[in-house]
N, C-alpha and C positions, 0 to 999 in steps of 0.2 A: 605492546600490550594487547591482550586478547579482546575480541569483540563479544559482548554479551547481548543475546537476543531475548527480549522479555515482553510481556504485555504492557501496553501503554498505561500510564497512570493519569487519572483525570487532571491532576494539576499540571501535567506536561502538555496539555493541548495547545496552549499559547506558543510554546516552543515548537511544537509540531507544525502549527500554522505558519510561523515564521520560516521554518525550514521548507515547507511546501512552496510558499510564495517567493522564496529566493532561488528556487530550483531552475528557473528559466522557462523557455518556451516548450520544453518537452513535457510539461505537466500543467494542467489547468490551475489557475489560482483559485483559492478558497477564501470565504469569509468565516468568521467564527461560528455563525449559525449553521452553515453548511458542514463545517468540520464536526460540530456537535451532532448533527444528523448522522454523519458517517460513523462517528464513534458509537452512537446509540444503536445503529443497525448492523454494523460490520460483525461478521463471524470471527474475523481475524484482524487484529489491529496491534501490531507489535513494533517495538522500537529496537534499534541497535544502539548500544552504549559502548563507547571506547574512552578510556582515560576518564571515567566518571562524567562524561558529557554525552549528550544526545548526538548521535552520528548519522542517523537515518531512521526511516520508518517504512512500513509496508501495510497496506489495507487490502483485505480480501473478503469475498462474499461467496457463500454457497449458492447453488442454482435456485433454491427456494426463497432466497432473501427478498425482502421488499426494498429493492434498490432501483432508483429511477434513472439510471444512466442508459442512454440510447445504445451505447456499445454493449452493455450488459444485456439489454433486451435482445440485441442481435444474436448473442450466444444462446439465450434462453429459447428463442424461436427455432433454433437449429439442433440443440443438444439437450437431452433430458436431464442429465446430471453432470455437473462440472463445478470446479472451484475457480473463481474469477479474481485475478489480481487487478484491482482497480487503480492503484497508484503506488509508486515507490519513489522515494527521494533520499538522496544522500547529501549531507553537508558538503559544501564545495571544498573545504580543506581536508575532507576525508575521502574524496573521490580517488579511485585508483588504489585504495588500500584494502580492498576486500570486503567492505561494508555491504555493498549491493549484493555481492556474491553470497555473503552470509545470510542476508535477508531472504534472498530467493531460495537458498538451500533449506532454510527453516520453513518457509511457506510450502515448498515441495514436500518436505517430510510431513508436515501437517496434512496437506491435501491428499497425498497418496494413500493414506490410511482411511480416507473418508469418501473420496470421489474418483471416478474412473478417468476423468479428464481434467487437465489444468489449462486455463485460458487466461489471456491478458490482452490489454490493448496497448498498442505502441503508436505513438504520434510520430509520423514522418514529417509533419508540418506543425508548427506551433499554432495553438488556438483551434485545433481540429477536434471538436467534440461531437 
């Protein structure tokens, strides 16, 4: 079945939180308050749906966003205009099925019309914020 990418719906935030916190050491855990802050301030917050179930999500910010990530600040100090991918997670049972690829492709399509550069953080070690 195909993968649908769409904006997150507010009632899905608990499911997004569970997905984020089950993703393992490659992504920082969140609590519901922090996820709400990201939801309220993100320029891009989309989910992937497959077989009528949440399969993944991606959150991104434009360079002018009020985002308190130290990694985002690093890019802001060096680049005047960029789109920043803050986090992406895919449900464990959906990994390897193209969900992450579809999310990144959608984010790239979104960003390339608006920003000259695309940036993201990659954790090489867990808990590295």
